[in-house]
C-alpha positions as CSV (number, residue, x, y, z in Angstrom):
1,X,0.0,0.0,-0.1
2,X,1.3,3.5,-0.9
3,X,0.7,6.8,0.4
4,X,0.9,10.5,-0.9
5,X,3.4,11.5,1.7
6,X,5.8,10.3,4.4
7,X,3.5,11.7,7.2
8,X,0.6,9.5,6.3
9,X,2.8,6.4,5.9
10,X,4.3,7.0,9.3
11,X,0.7,7.2,10.8
12,X,-0.1,3.9,9.3
13,X,3.2,2.2,10.4
14,X,3.1,3.8,13.9
15,X,6.2,4.2,16.2
16,X,9.3,2.3,14.9
17,X,10.5,1.6,18.4
18,X,12.8,2.9,21.0
19,X,16.1,4.0,19.3
20,X,14.8,3.3,15.8
21,X,13.9,5.5,12.8
22,X,11.9,4.7,9.7
23,X,14.2,4.4,6.7
24,X,13.2,4.4,3.0
25,X,14.9,1.5,1.1
26,X,14.7,3.5,-2.1
27,X,15.3,7.1,-1.0
28,X,12.7,9.7,-0.6
29,X,14.8,12.1,-2.7
30,X,14.2,9.9,-5.8
31,X,10.6,11.5,-5.9
32,X,12.2,14.7,-7.3
33,X,12.1,15.3,-11.0
34,X,15.8,16.0,-11.2
35,X,16.5,12.5,-9.8
36,X,14.4,9.4,-10.8
37,X,11.0,11.1,-10.7
38,X,9.3,8.1,-9.0
39,X,5.7,8.5,-7.7
40,X,5.2,9.4,-4.1
41,X,3.0,6.3,-3.5
42,X,5.9,4.1,-4.8
43,X,8.4,5.6,-2.4
44,X,6.0,6.0,0.5
45,X,4.9,2.4,0.4
46,X,5.0,-0.1,3.4
47,X,7.2,-2.4,1.3
48,X,9.9,0.3,0.9
49,X,10.4,0.8,4.6
50,X,12.3,-0.7,7.5
51,X,12.9,0.5,10.9
52,X,16.7,1.0,11.6
53,X,18.8,1.9,14.7
54,X,19.2,5.7,14.7
55,X,21.4,8.4,16.2
56,X,25.1,9.3,15.8
57,X,27.3,6.5,14.5
58,X,24.1,4.4,14.0
59,X,23.5,2.2,11.0
60,X,21.0,4.6,9.7
61,X,23.7,7.4,9.9
62,X,26.2,5.1,8.1
63,X,23.8,4.4,5.3
64,X,22.7,8.0,4.9
65,X,26.4,9.0,4.8
66,X,27.1,6.4,2.1
67,X,24.3,7.7,0.0
68,X,25.8,11.2,0.1
69,X,29.3,10.1,-0.9
70,X,31.1,9.4,-4.2
71,X,32.2,5.8,-4.7
72,X,34.5,4.2,-7.3
73,X,31.5,2.7,-9.2
74,X,29.5,5.9,-9.2
75,X,31.4,7.6,-12.2
76,X,32.2,10.6,-10.0
77,X,28.7,11.2,-8.9
78,X,27.2,11.2,-5.3
79,X,25.6,7.7,-4.8
80,X,22.1,9.1,-4.7
81,X,22.6,10.9,-8.1
82,X,24.1,7.9,-9.7
83,X,21.2,5.8,-8.4
84,X,18.8,8.3,-10.1
85,X,19.6,6.7,-13.4
86,X,18.4,3.3,-12.3
87,X,15.0,1.7,-12.0
88,X,13.0,1.4,-8.8
89,X,13.7,-2.2,-8.7
90,X,17.5,-1.8,-9.3
91,X,17.5,0.9,-6.5
92,X,15.5,-1.4,-4.3
93,X,17.8,-4.4,-4.7
94,X,20.8,-2.1,-4.2
95,X,19.3,-0.7,-0.9
96,X,18.5,-4.1,0.4
97,X,22.1,-5.2,-0.4
98,X,23.6,-2.4,1.6
99,X,21.3,-3.1,4.6
100,X,22.4,-6.7,4.4
101,X,25.9,-5.6,5.1
102,X,24.7,-4.8,8.7
103,X,21.9,-7.3,9.3
104,X,19.7,-9.9,8.0
105,X,16.6,-8.7,6.3
106,X,13.3,-10.5,6.3
107,X,9.8,-9.8,5.0
108,X,7.3,-10.5,7.7
109,X,3.6,-9.8,7.2
110,X,4.4,-7.5,4.4
111,X,7.0,-5.3,6.3
112,X,10.7,-5.6,6.1
113,X,12.5,-6.5,9.5
114,X,16.0,-5.6,10.2
115,X,17.9,-7.8,12.4
116,X,21.4,-6.4,13.1
117,X,24.4,-8.8,13.3
118,X,25.7,-9.2,16.9
């Protein structure tokens, strides 16, 4: 199920839990016309979200930092700009792959569950 905006989706999902923050697997910035131009309902969908540990030095902070950086494979572009040339499915697979560097990911009752490695 998709929503017109992040606020409505968060109301549906509820509180992510203590020390957690909702995270878009395909970034919210990809709605912009100067990026991928995806529909808000595609980005703000339950299947594109996972609750991640948040705060300084958290997994969420590390992933956000990675998306703001240039990498050898991004052709000199910031990662989120490089991803803007990819389909939603490619971006989604890429996002899951990044999350799996820190955890196991499972789909439970239509929602992604992040289980950090010990």
